Each structure stands twice: as C-alpha cells, then as structure tokens.
C-alpha positions as CSV (number, residue, x, y, z in Angstrom):
1,M,177.8,104.0,95.3
2,R,176.3,101.0,93.5
3,L,173.4,99.9,95.2
4,Q,172.5,96.3,95.9
5,A,169.0,94.7,96.0
6,L,167.2,94.9,99.4
7,T,166.2,91.4,100.2
8,P,165.7,89.6,103.9
9,Q,169.2,88.8,103.8
10,T,170.7,92.2,102.6
11,A,168.4,94.1,104.8
12,A,169.8,91.8,107.9
13,T,173.2,92.3,107.4
14,G,173.1,96.3,106.6
15,L,174.3,95.7,102.8
16,A,173.4,98.7,100.4
17,L,170.0,99.8,99.6
18,D,168.6,99.0,96.0
19,P,166.3,102.2,94.9
20,G,163.6,100.1,93.0
21,A,163.4,97.3,96.0
22,C,162.9,100.0,98.6
23,Y,160.2,101.8,96.6
24,R,158.4,98.6,96.2
25,V,158.3,98.3,99.9
26,L,157.4,101.9,100.2
27,Q,154.4,101.1,97.9
28,V,152.6,98.9,100.2
29,R,154.2,100.4,103.5
30,D,155.6,96.8,104.6
31,A,156.3,97.4,108.5
32,R,158.5,94.5,108.3
33,F,161.2,96.9,106.8
34,D,160.5,99.7,109.2
35,G,164.1,101.0,110.3
36,H,165.8,99.2,107.4
37,F,165.7,102.5,105.6
38,F,164.8,106.0,105.3
39,T,163.1,107.7,102.2
40,G,164.1,111.2,101.5
41,V,161.7,113.1,99.1
42,R,163.2,115.8,97.0
43,S,160.0,117.3,95.9
44,T,159.3,118.3,99.5
45,G,162.8,118.4,101.6
46,I,161.2,115.4,104.0
47,Y,162.3,112.1,104.9
48,C,160.2,109.3,106.0
49,R,160.0,105.8,107.4
50,P,158.5,103.1,104.7
51,V,155.3,102.8,107.0
52,C,154.5,106.7,106.6
53,K,150.8,107.1,105.8
54,V,151.5,110.2,103.4
55,R,150.8,110.1,99.7
56,I,153.2,107.7,98.0
57,P,156.0,109.9,96.4
58,L,156.8,109.7,92.8
59,E,159.9,107.2,92.3
60,K,162.0,110.0,90.7
61,N,161.6,112.1,93.8
62,C,162.8,109.3,96.2
63,M,166.3,109.0,97.7
64,F,167.1,106.0,100.3
65,F,169.1,106.4,103.4
66,S,170.0,103.6,105.8
67,L,170.2,106.1,108.8
68,P,168.4,109.4,109.7
69,A,171.7,110.9,109.9
70,Q,172.7,110.2,106.2
71,A,169.1,111.7,105.2
72,E,170.0,115.0,107.3
73,A,173.3,115.3,105.9
74,A,171.6,115.1,102.7
75,G,169.6,118.1,103.5
76,F,166.4,116.1,104.4
77,R,164.3,117.1,107.5
78,P,162.2,114.2,109.5
79,C,158.6,113.9,108.8
80,L,156.3,115.3,111.7
81,R,153.9,112.5,110.8
82,C,155.6,109.1,110.8
83,R,158.2,110.5,113.3
84,P,161.6,108.7,112.0
85,E,163.1,109.3,115.6
86,L,160.6,106.4,116.5
87,A,161.7,103.8,114.1
88,P,163.1,100.4,115.4
89,A,166.8,100.4,115.5
90,A,168.4,99.6,112.2
91,P,168.6,95.6,112.2
92,G,172.3,94.3,112.4
93,L,173.6,97.3,110.4
94,Y,177.3,96.8,111.6
95,L,177.7,93.0,112.5
96,W,180.7,91.8,114.2
97,S,183.1,90.9,111.5
98,T,186.5,89.5,111.9
99,Q,187.2,90.7,108.3
100,D,187.1,94.7,109.0
101,A,188.4,95.9,112.1
102,G,187.0,99.2,111.0
103,A,183.6,98.0,110.7
104,M,183.6,96.4,114.2
105,L,184.8,99.7,115.6
106,V,182.2,101.8,113.9
107,H,179.1,99.0,115.2
108,Q,181.1,99.6,118.9
109,A,180.5,103.5,118.5
110,L,177.0,103.2,117.6
111,Q,176.5,100.3,120.3
112,L,178.2,102.9,123.0
113,L,175.6,105.9,122.2
114,D,172.8,103.4,123.0
115,R,173.7,102.1,126.2
116,P,171.5,102.8,129.0
117,Q,172.5,105.7,130.9
118,S,175.0,106.9,128.1
119,H,172.6,110.0,127.5
120,L,172.8,110.7,131.2
121,A,176.4,110.2,131.9
122,M,177.9,112.8,129.6
123,P,177.0,115.3,126.9
124,W,178.6,113.7,124.2
125,T,181.4,115.3,121.9
126,V,183.0,114.0,119.1
127,Q,186.5,114.0,121.3
128,S,184.5,112.2,124.3
129,W,183.1,109.6,121.7
130,A,186.2,108.7,120.3
131,A,188.1,108.5,123.5
132,Q,185.5,106.1,124.8
133,L,186.4,103.9,122.1
134,G,190.2,104.5,122.6
135,I,191.0,106.1,119.3
136,S,191.6,109.8,118.4
137,A,188.7,111.9,116.9
138,R,190.5,112.3,113.6
139,H,190.4,108.2,113.3
140,L,186.6,108.1,114.3
141,H,185.9,110.8,111.7
142,R,188.0,108.6,109.1
143,L,186.1,105.6,109.9
144,M,182.7,106.9,109.9
145,E,183.2,108.5,106.7
146,V,184.1,105.4,104.9
147,H,181.6,103.0,106.3
148,L,178.3,105.8,107.0
149,H,179.5,108.5,104.6
150,I,179.0,111.1,107.3
151,A,181.0,112.7,109.9
152,P,180.7,111.9,113.7
153,L,179.6,115.4,114.3
154,Q,176.7,115.1,111.9
155,Y,175.5,111.9,113.4
156,L,175.9,113.3,117.1
157,Q,173.9,116.5,116.1
158,T,171.4,114.5,114.5
159,R,170.9,112.3,117.4
160,R,170.6,115.6,119.7
161,L,167.8,116.9,117.5
162,L,166.0,114.0,117.1
163,H,165.9,113.1,120.9
164,A,165.0,117.0,121.4
165,K,162.1,116.5,118.7
166,Q,160.7,113.5,120.5
167,W,160.7,115.6,124.0
168,L,159.1,118.5,122.3
169,S,156.6,116.1,121.1
170,D,155.8,113.8,123.9
171,T,156.5,116.0,127.0
172,G,155.1,119.4,128.1
173,W,158.6,120.2,129.4
174,P,159.7,123.9,129.3
175,M,162.2,124.7,126.4
176,N,165.3,125.4,128.9
177,E,164.9,121.7,130.1
178,V,164.8,120.0,126.4
179,A,167.8,122.0,125.6
180,R,169.7,120.8,128.6
181,L,168.5,117.0,128.3
182,S,169.7,117.5,124.6
183,G,173.3,118.4,125.3
184,Y,173.0,122.3,124.6
185,G,174.5,124.4,127.1
186,S,171.8,127.4,126.4
187,V,168.2,127.8,124.9
188,R,169.6,130.5,122.6
189,R,172.3,127.8,121.3
190,F,169.5,125.2,121.2
191,H,167.0,127.4,119.3
192,A,169.6,128.8,116.7
193,V,171.0,125.1,115.8
194,F,167.2,123.5,115.8
195,A,165.5,126.5,113.5
196,K,168.8,126.1,111.1
197,H,168.7,122.6,110.9
198,Y,164.7,121.8,110.6
199,R,163.5,125.4,109.3
200,L,161.4,125.8,112.2
201,T,161.8,126.9,116.1
202,P,161.5,124.6,118.7
203,S,158.2,126.1,119.6
204,A,156.8,126.0,116.2
205,M,158.1,122.3,115.9
206,R,156.2,121.5,119.1
207,R,153.0,123.0,117.6
208,A,153.2,121.2,114.8
209,L,153.8,118.0,116.3
210,K,151.0,118.5,118.6
211,H,148.5,118.5,115.3
212,G,150.4,115.4,114.0
213,D,149.9,111.6,114.9
214,S,152.5,111.8,117.8
215,G,152.4,110.0,121.2
216,S,150.6,111.5,124.5
217,A,152.4,114.3,126.2
218,S,151.6,115.2,129.8
219,K,149.1,117.8,130.7
220,G,148.8,120.2,133.6
221,N,152.0,120.5,135.2
222,P,154.5,118.8,132.8
223,L,157.2,117.9,135.4
224,A,154.6,116.3,137.6
225,A,152.5,113.9,135.2
226,G,153.9,110.8,133.7
227,L,154.6,110.5,130.1
228,T,153.3,108.0,127.3
229,V,155.2,107.0,124.3
230,R,154.9,104.5,121.6
231,L,157.5,102.0,120.4
232,P,157.1,100.6,116.9
233,Y,158.5,97.2,116.0
234,R,158.6,95.1,112.9
235,P,155.9,92.2,112.7
236,P,155.2,89.3,113.4
237,L,155.7,89.3,117.1
238,D,154.0,87.1,119.1
239,A,152.8,89.4,122.1
240,H,150.7,86.5,123.9
241,H,154.0,84.5,124.3
242,L,156.3,87.3,125.3
243,I,153.7,88.6,127.8
244,G,153.3,85.1,128.9
245,F,156.9,84.4,129.6
246,L,157.0,87.7,131.9
247,H,154.1,86.6,133.6
248,Q,155.3,83.2,134.5
249,R,158.3,84.8,136.1
250,A,156.7,88.0,137.3
251,L,157.9,88.8,140.9
252,P,155.3,90.1,143.5
253,G,156.1,93.6,144.6
254,L,158.6,94.0,141.7
255,E,156.4,93.4,138.6
256,A,152.8,93.0,137.4
257,V,151.1,91.5,134.4
258,D,147.9,91.8,132.9
259,L,147.4,89.0,130.4
260,A,144.2,90.1,128.9
261,Q,145.7,93.8,128.0
262,L,148.8,92.1,127.0
263,C,150.6,94.9,129.6
264,Y,153.9,94.4,131.8
265,A,154.5,96.8,134.6
266,R,157.4,97.2,137.2
267,S,159.6,99.3,139.1
268,L,162.8,100.8,137.5
269,R,165.8,102.4,138.3
270,V,168.3,104.1,135.4
271,G,170.8,106.1,137.3
272,R,169.6,108.5,139.9
273,C,166.1,108.3,138.3
274,Q,163.7,105.8,139.7
275,G,160.0,105.3,139.2
276,W,157.9,102.8,137.3
277,M,157.2,101.8,133.6
278,V,154.1,100.3,132.0
279,A,154.2,98.7,128.5
280,R,151.4,97.5,126.9
281,F,151.2,95.6,123.2
282,I,149.1,97.1,120.5
283,P,149.5,94.4,118.1
284,E,147.0,96.0,115.1
285,R,149.5,99.1,115.3
286,A,152.8,96.8,115.5
287,Q,153.6,99.0,118.4
288,V,154.1,99.3,122.4
289,Q,152.7,101.8,124.3
290,L,155.2,103.0,127.1
291,Q,154.2,104.8,130.3
292,I,156.3,106.0,132.8
293,S,156.3,108.0,135.8
294,A,157.4,111.5,136.1
295,S,160.3,110.5,138.1
296,L,161.9,108.6,135.2
297,G,161.0,111.5,132.7
298,P,164.9,112.8,132.4
299,A,165.9,109.2,131.7
300,L,163.1,108.8,128.9
301,L,165.7,107.9,126.2
302,E,167.3,105.2,128.5
303,V,164.1,103.8,129.5
304,Q,162.9,103.4,125.7
305,G,165.9,101.5,125.0
306,L,165.6,99.2,127.9
307,C,161.9,98.7,127.1
308,R,162.9,97.7,123.6
309,R,165.7,95.2,124.7
310,L,163.4,93.7,127.2
311,L,160.8,93.0,124.5
312,D,163.1,92.7,122.0
313,L,161.4,95.4,119.6
314,D,164.6,96.1,117.5
315,A,164.6,92.2,116.5
316,D,164.4,91.6,112.7
317,P,162.5,88.7,111.7
318,L,163.2,88.8,108.0
319,A,166.6,87.5,109.1
320,Y,165.7,84.6,111.1
321,E,162.3,83.5,110.5
322,P,162.7,81.8,107.2
323,L,165.6,80.0,109.0
324,L,163.6,79.2,112.3
325,A,160.0,78.4,111.7
326,P,160.4,75.4,109.5
327,A,162.6,73.9,112.3
328,F,159.9,74.9,114.9
329,P,156.5,74.8,113.4
330,G,153.9,77.2,115.3
331,T,156.6,79.6,116.7
332,E,156.4,82.4,114.1
333,G,156.9,85.8,115.6
334,M,158.6,84.4,119.0
335,R,161.0,86.9,120.3
336,L,163.7,86.7,122.9
337,P,162.8,88.5,126.1
338,G,165.5,90.6,127.6
339,T,165.7,92.3,130.8
340,V,165.9,95.9,132.4
341,D,168.6,95.2,134.6
342,G,171.4,92.7,133.7
343,F,172.3,91.9,137.5
344,E,168.9,91.4,138.4
345,L,168.4,88.7,135.4
346,A,171.8,87.0,136.4
347,V,170.8,86.7,140.2
348,R,167.4,85.5,138.7
349,A,169.1,82.9,136.4
350,I,171.5,81.6,139.6
351,V,168.6,81.1,142.0
352,G,166.8,79.2,139.3
353,Q,169.2,77.0,138.6
354,Q,168.0,73.3,139.4
355,V,164.6,74.4,140.7
356,T,161.1,75.0,139.0
357,V,160.2,78.4,137.6
358,A,157.7,78.9,140.5
359,A,160.4,78.0,143.1
360,A,162.8,80.7,141.6
361,R,160.0,83.3,141.7
362,T,159.2,82.8,145.5
363,L,163.1,82.7,146.1
364,C,163.6,86.0,144.1
365,A,160.4,87.6,145.8
366,R,161.9,87.0,149.1
367,L,165.3,88.6,148.2
368,V,163.4,91.5,146.7
369,A,161.3,92.2,149.8
370,A,164.4,91.5,152.2
371,F,166.7,93.7,150.5
372,G,165.0,96.1,147.8
373,D,164.5,99.5,148.3
374,G,160.7,100.6,148.9
375,M,159.0,102.5,146.4
376,A,158.3,106.3,147.8
377,D,155.5,106.9,145.4
378,K,152.9,104.2,144.4
379,T,149.7,106.4,143.9
380,T,150.0,106.9,140.1
381,M,150.7,103.5,139.3
382,P,148.3,102.3,136.6
383,L,149.0,98.7,137.8
384,Q,148.9,97.8,141.7
385,G,151.1,95.6,143.5
386,I,154.5,96.9,142.8
387,S,156.2,98.0,146.1
388,H,159.8,97.5,145.6
389,Y,162.9,97.9,143.4
390,F,165.4,95.0,143.2
391,P,168.4,95.3,145.2
392,Q,171.5,96.7,143.9
393,A,174.9,94.9,143.5
394,I,176.3,97.0,146.1
395,R,173.8,96.5,148.7
396,I,173.8,92.3,148.0
397,A,177.7,92.5,148.1
398,D,177.6,93.3,151.7
399,V,175.0,91.1,152.5
400,A,175.9,87.8,154.8
401,A,175.6,84.5,153.1
402,S,173.6,83.2,156.2
403,A,170.9,86.5,155.4
404,L,170.2,84.7,152.0
405,G,170.3,81.1,153.6
406,A,167.4,82.5,155.8
407,L,165.3,83.1,152.5
408,G,166.0,79.5,151.5
409,I,168.4,80.2,149.0
410,V,171.1,77.1,149.0
411,R,174.8,77.5,150.1
412,Q,176.1,77.2,146.3
413,R,173.6,79.9,145.4
414,Q,174.5,82.1,148.1
415,A,178.2,82.2,147.2
416,A,177.6,82.5,143.5
417,I,175.1,85.6,144.1
418,I,177.5,87.6,146.3
419,G,180.3,86.8,144.2
420,L,178.5,88.0,141.3
421,A,177.3,91.0,143.2
422,R,181.0,92.0,144.2
423,A,182.2,91.7,140.5
424,V,179.2,94.2,139.4
425,A,179.5,96.5,142.3
426,Q,183.5,96.7,141.8
427,G,183.2,97.4,137.8
428,D,184.7,93.9,137.1
429,L,181.6,92.8,135.4
430,R,179.4,94.5,133.0
431,L,176.0,92.5,132.1
432,E,174.5,94.8,129.3
433,P,174.6,94.5,125.4
434,G,178.1,95.5,124.1
435,A,179.9,93.6,127.0
436,P,183.0,91.8,125.5
437,L,181.4,88.2,125.0
438,E,184.0,86.2,125.6
439,R,185.5,88.0,128.5
440,T,182.4,88.2,130.0
441,L,181.8,84.5,129.7
442,E,184.9,83.6,131.3
443,R,184.7,86.0,134.2
444,L,181.0,84.8,135.1
445,Q,182.1,81.0,134.9
446,S,185.2,82.2,137.4
447,I,182.7,82.9,140.0
448,E,181.7,79.8,141.9
449,G,178.5,78.6,141.4
450,I,178.1,79.8,137.7
451,G,178.5,77.3,135.0
452,P,178.4,77.2,131.5
453,W,174.2,76.8,131.3
454,T,173.8,79.9,133.5
455,A,176.7,81.9,131.6
456,Q,175.0,81.2,128.3
457,Y,171.5,82.1,129.6
458,I,172.9,85.5,131.0
459,A,174.5,86.2,127.6
460,M,171.1,85.1,125.9
461,R,169.0,87.7,127.8
462,A,171.2,90.3,129.4
463,L,173.9,90.8,126.8
464,R,171.2,90.3,124.1
465,W,173.9,88.0,122.3
466,P,171.5,86.1,119.4
467,D,173.9,83.4,119.2
468,A,174.3,81.9,123.0
469,F,173.3,78.3,123.0
470,P,173.4,76.1,126.3
471,P,174.0,72.9,124.5
472,G,173.9,70.9,127.7
473,D,170.2,71.9,128.5
474,V,167.9,69.2,129.2
475,A,164.8,70.8,127.5
476,L,166.6,71.6,124.3
477,H,167.8,67.8,124.3
478,K,164.1,66.8,124.9
479,A,163.1,69.3,121.9
480,L,165.9,67.8,119.4
481,G,164.9,63.9,120.3
482,L,168.1,63.9,122.4
483,A,166.7,63.1,125.7
484,H,168.4,59.6,125.9
485,A,170.9,59.8,123.7
486,P,174.6,59.1,124.7
487,R,176.7,62.5,124.0
488,A,173.6,64.4,124.1
489,K,175.5,67.6,124.6
490,A,178.1,67.1,121.6
491,L,175.1,66.2,119.4
492,A,173.2,69.0,120.2
493,Q,176.0,71.4,119.7
494,A,176.4,69.7,116.2
495,A,172.9,70.4,115.5
496,S,172.7,73.6,116.4
497,Q,175.1,74.9,113.8
498,V,172.5,74.9,110.8
499,W,170.9,78.0,113.4
500,R,174.0,80.2,113.6
501,P,174.1,83.2,114.1
502,W,170.5,82.9,115.7
503,R,170.8,80.2,118.3
504,S,169.4,82.3,120.9
505,Y,166.1,82.5,119.3
506,A,166.3,78.9,118.4
507,T,166.7,77.8,122.0
508,I,163.9,80.1,123.2
509,R,161.5,78.2,120.4
510,A,162.6,74.9,121.4
511,W,161.9,75.4,125.1
512,Q,158.6,76.6,123.8
513,S,157.8,73.5,121.8
514,V,158.8,71.1,124.8
515,A,156.3,73.2,127.0
516,A,153.5,73.0,124.7
517,T,154.0,69.2,124.0
518,A,153.9,68.7,127.9
519,R,150.6,70.7,128.0
520,A,148.9,68.8,125.3
521,Q,149.8,65.5,127.2
522,T,148.1,66.9,130.6
C-alpha cells in the first residue's frame, strides 16, 4: 500500500502514513502525534508509541501502523515501557463520510466497543459485535479487511490482551479476576493465549511491568485499595481553563475542585459499580493522573473512557488549532469539556436556561441533595465534600412536578426535566457519543421546554459532536461583533462555516473571549 505524507491534516483524517514523516516525528518524540501511529521495530519485535523514551531505532528497522491491532497482526509485541494501551485514541481515524458506507460502518464498529459499559455489558465476540451493528460476521470481516487490513478477531484479541496488560500493571488483582474481566472463560485459556501472543506468561508480564514506568498499583489487599492510572494526552492543552470551567459549575455534594492542584473529583456510577474518581493534571508530562475507588475497579476501562471524554483528552490539536487560534487569539490549547453522564449534563443544561451559572449550580445542587443517593463510603476519598450521586433518570421520571417546583425550578423546566428523564429511562433517548445526531436532536426538541440552543449544547458536550453550533447564542453574537445586528442568528450561522467541522471548539473559545473581555472591563 502506498503511504502518504503525515501532516496535521492527514493525521487528523486518518489517511495513510508516510514512513519518512513518521520517523522524523519519532526522532523528536513529538507528543502531538501520540496515538496517530505506532512504530514496530523489526530488530526487537516490539512496537511503541512515538513518545517512547527508548533509544531511537534505525530507520530501516521501523514499520509504522495506525492501530495496535495492526502492529500485533504483523507479529510485534507491545512495549513494556511506553505501554501502547495508554496512548490517546486514534484521532478521527474513521470520520463520518457520505461517500463510503463501509467506512462509516467500520467507524461505528470501533465506537461501539468504546462506549461506556460496553466492556461490562457482554463478553464480546465477532458474532455479537456484528449483531450490534445489524450486519453479518462475514460482512464485518470483509469491511475490516478492506479498511483496516486486519480481521475482527485480531482486533478483539488485541483489545482483550491490552486490557489484560493494563490490569496486570495497574492493579494487584488475582489472575482469575484479570482473566474474567478480559473476557476469558478460564485462567488456563487466558494463560495460553497471553503466552502465545506475547511470549510471556501473565505473571512474568506483571513482574516485568512492575520494573517499568507504569501506573501505581494497589498495595496490601488488591481488592480493597483504590487504583491510580495515567491518561496521556496530546499537547497543547490549557488545563487551567478546563479545570476552571468545571470549578465554576461544580455542584456541592457531587463534585470538588482544587484549582491550585489542577484537580477534579466527583462521585460516579458505571453500570452496577459506583464510587469516586479524582483526576489531576500533570502538564509537564502531558498526562492526567486518574485515581478511582476500589468499588469502581471492575469498571476501570469504562471510567478511563469517561474521564478522557470529560477532559477531552483524545482531541487532536493539530487538526483544529491552525484553524481556530488565529480567529480567537489567546485560546491555544483550549479543550471542549465533556461529561461522564449524558443525562446529568442534559438536566444541568435545562436548569441553566436563561439563568446565571451560579443560579443553575444552586438549583442543581438542591436536586442532587433531594433525589440523589448518598455515598456509602466517603472515608477514602482524597478530596472531601462529595456525599451524593446524581439522580438517575428512572428516579426523576417518577418525581412529581411540584417536588421540582419546591426546589425553585420553574414550571417550564419541570416539564422538560421530567420529559427528558422518561425518554432516557425508557431507552427512547441515548445521550452518549455514537448516538445518531439528527435523530437525537429531533427527539430532544420534541420534549416541551427543550429548544435548539439546549439541544446543540447537549450535542456538544454529551454526544461529543465536534461541529455542534448554537447560532442564536447571545454570547456568541457578542464575540462575533453581532450583538446588535439585525438577523444576527443568520449572520452567525454564515460566519461559522469557516470553522467547520470544529464549530463546537470555536463556540467554547468564543464564550471564553467574551468572558475574558468582561473581566478586563471590571
């Protein structure tokens, strides 16, 4: 296959890799390209991330791959030092396309495996994977061979083994627990597949990883202590803005923020698991340190994914910075805050309609105190003040409107919150990445009290849609100099076309520029 040049544009769209360009990135260990490709070294049989600190191999010994599964299909084993399983997700490797239905299906297939709770929901097989997509296993095999040059079984196996490798490194869990969570029916089967694929037994791999640069594993009772892992990201990232955004909106009892330590903590539910998470930025290492309670241990992979989405750690600045930085000076590295719970984000968006951020925070804190479940164990939490979980949709769906009114929520918002909760509880509305955009926007706006602005805001932060845009937003009009212009909404829509497909990022930067101007004037 002929390889094209690796530039910010080709890297962002997942086009083929140029070996010369990849090797130049490798020579300087440019963290901006972390996750864009992986380097297989013929002389060692190992594949690494481009930021790996081992001695730079000779160019003639290097092969370059877009995915770990491709490297492993070619016979390479993952590096124990840079740990490829920790790399940021491939940036837009398979973007939505109206030209190629096959590429769209492959994109959906990869997204499906990365959904929150996907790992907990079922032991994935090629057949179950294909069934979730509504196609046959044979068709999935054909599509992945065409677009990825690997078989679905190879992708699933690599995913399982890399997950197991992370648990071996970052937890002290017994081998039967690692085998079970990795999707293997027995320790014997897990041991055999692992040893055959990586040429090390799981126990030997664990010992080797403990001597490398890995995350912190539990000590003492491995199922009683919390877990700490690291989550790399591609710089630049403005951690101060991101933590500040979350701090301004943090709900007492649900969240806690330490601005000085660039630290965010909250309660969290994932499936049947519940507990707490703490995320702390370490800018000098371009990574986030994630600590979770032991009770969330079985959902470790899902919590990592939720944290990455909340803090936008998989974003690719090479794709949008050249487009947005000139339009919004001083906003370099700004990310788009996400959420760990789409229903929670949607409720907060509804409550925040036409009120200040502080007022919305007060009302939502009352909602949490009134209807959220209390946390059973708060003694091991690093940041204090977290006592409740956000109310689940099934709980709010049965709440009387008058009960919401007693909290100070006005009648129109009451109807919207209850309508939203019922739609989510009944499975009629899915508020997470990968949900069908147009259908979700239409369903949201069919609920009384939810208009285009709120729907776009939910798409921006809960669905993680990079091109969401609320053309009627007043602050946006101010940023564009359209505050008093006739037909400001139409003019804003027209002006935004130059930022596509990154209008969500443009919007968050426009809001920041307005806030910065307001602070300068006071």
